[in-house]
C-alpha positions as semicolon CSV with decimal commas, in nm:
position;residue;x (nm);y (nm);z (nm)
1;X;-16,941;6,094;13,854
2;X;-16,714;5,945;14,117
3;X;-16,351;6,044;14,149
4;X;-16,235;5,695;14,052
5;X;-16,444;5,683;13,734
6;X;-16,326;6,034;13,638
7;X;-15,965;5,924;13,685
8;X;-16,024;5,609;13,479
9;X;-16,176;5,815;13,198
10;X;-15,879;6,053;13,210
11;X;-15,621;5,773;13,221
12;X;-15,754;5,584;12,920
13;X;-15,770;5,886;12,692
14;X;-15,529;5,865;12,400
15;X;-15,324;6,168;12,504
16;X;-15,230;6,015;12,839
17;X;-15,123;5,688;12,676
18;X;-14,923;5,880;12,414
19;X;-14,758;6,081;12,689
20;X;-14,666;5,765;12,879
21;X;-14,511;5,614;12,566
22;X;-14,318;5,936;12,510
23;X;-14,184;5,936;12,864
24;X;-14,070;5,572;12,837
25;X;-13,900;5,632;12,503
26;X;-13,748;5,953;12,641
27;X;-13,598;5,763;12,935
28;X;-13,445;5,509;12,698
29;X;-13,322;5,792;12,474
30;X;-13,154;5,949;12,779
31;X;-12,933;5,640;12,813
32;X;-12,834;5,662;12,449
33;X;-12,746;6,030;12,481
34;X;-12,548;5,971;12,801
35;X;-12,348;5,702;12,625
36;X;-12,299;5,928;12,322
37;X;-12,165;6,212;12,535
38;X;-11,952;6,004;12,774
39;X;-11,808;5,757;12,521
40;X;-11,813;5,937;12,184
41;X;-11,815;6,315;12,225
42;X;-11,604;6,373;12,536
43;X;-11,303;6,144;12,460
44;X;-11,202;6,340;12,146
45;X;-11,255;6,667;12,332
46;X;-11,038;6,531;12,614
47;X;-10,774;6,426;12,360
48;X;-10,772;6,773;12,203
49;X;-10,739;6,934;12,547
50;X;-10,443;6,716;12,642
51;X;-10,604;6,402;12,780
52;X;-10,836;6,571;13,029
53;X;-11,123;6,351;13,146
54;X;-11,402;6,605;13,187
55;X;-11,612;6,378;13,407
56;X;-11,339;6,387;13,672
57;X;-11,285;6,765;13,677
58;X;-11,362;6,909;14,019
59;X;-11,289;7,196;14,257
60;X;-11,189;7,051;14,590
61;X;-11,329;7,255;14,877
62;X;-11,203;7,026;15,151
63;X;-10,949;6,752;15,072
64;X;-10,992;6,400;15,197
65;X;-10,788;6,306;15,502
66;X;-10,671;5,947;15,460
67;X;-10,567;5,926;15,827
68;X;-10,916;6,012;15,951
69;X;-11,210;5,838;15,781
70;X;-11,459;6,090;15,924
71;X;-11,321;6,369;15,705
72;X;-11,446;6,314;15,353
73;X;-11,354;6,509;15,045
74;X;-11,595;6,788;14,953
75;X;-11,573;6,893;14,589
76;X;-11,773;7,068;14,320
77;X;-11,789;6,826;14,028
78;X;-11,803;7,080;13,744
79;X;-11,681;6,826;13,486
80;X;-11,981;6,600;13,545
81;X;-12,201;6,909;13,524
82;X;-12,039;6,998;13,191
83;X;-12,119;6,647;13,060
84;X;-12,480;6,688;13,175
85;X;-12,507;7,025;12,998
86;X;-12,378;6,867;12,676
87;X;-12,631;6,583;12,715
88;X;-12,909;6,840;12,760
89;X;-12,801;7,030;12,448
90;X;-12,802;6,710;12,242
91;X;-13,150;6,613;12,368
92;X;-13,281;6,967;12,311
93;X;-13,141;6,966;11,956
94;X;-13,300;6,629;11,874
95;X;-13,636;6,738;12,017
96;X;-13,613;7,062;11,816
97;X;-13,547;6,865;11,497
98;X;-13,836;6,628;11,571
99;X;-14,080;6,915;11,635
100;X;-13,957;7,090;11,322
101;X;-14,017;6,773;11,118
102;X;-14,365;6,720;11,261
103;X;-14,456;7,082;11,190
104;X;-14,333;7,046;10,830
105;X;-14,549;6,736;10,785
106;X;-14,851;6,916;10,928
107;X;-14,797;7,209;10,691
108;X;-14,775;6,968;10,395
109;X;-15,095;6,792;10,498
110;X;-15,275;7,125;10,546
111;X;-15,162;7,243;10,200
112;X;-15,296;6,932;10,023
113;X;-15,659;6,966;9,916
114;X;-15,906;6,706;10,031
115;X;-15,913;6,450;9,746
116;X;-16,247;6,290;9,838
117;X;-16,548;6,481;9,710
118;X;-16,796;6,566;9,979
119;X;-17,139;6,407;9,968
120;X;-17,415;6,637;9,847
121;X;-17,632;6,796;10,111
122;X;-18,001;6,701;10,127
123;X;-18,090;7,033;9,961
124;X;-17,850;6,966;9,674
125;X;-17,992;6,614;9,632
126;X;-18,348;6,751;9,619
127;X;-18,249;7,018;9,366
128;X;-18,078;6,754;9,149
129;X;-18,395;6,540;9,154
130;X;-18,607;6,840;9,054
131;X;-18,364;6,919;8,772
132;X;-18,374;6,561;8,649
133;X;-18,757;6,561;8,657
134;X;-18,772;6,885;8,461
135;X;-18,533;6,744;8,199
136;X;-18,742;6,427;8,171
137;X;-19,065;6,618;8,095
138;X;-19,150;6,648;7,727
139;X;-19,109;6,996;7,582
140;X;-19,433;7,166;7,489
């Protein structure tokens, strides 16, 4: 089997397509979470803390020199990092809830008995025919 045909077989399997859909939806979900953190969660926290905008919090290691354009400000942006950590926690919580829900559904499906009766095996069919023949014979 050539490398190209092996790759094609791998790429068209259902799991790869499902993974691709998950990645695309995850990327879109990332935008929603970023908006939630930046525009919904952090403003009330900033209000409670006295109007602090967490995304702008930084430790300046070297200040910017306005007289010399070659000297740029060097800062550790810990506020943006804090926003990213909050975004991660929200995504992790949502994924946890989704996995928990899927596991609960799987447990429910596993607990339900199979409602369709299984077809008789060939041996059972043969035994049923023999039984029916014996019943049909007149008693002596």
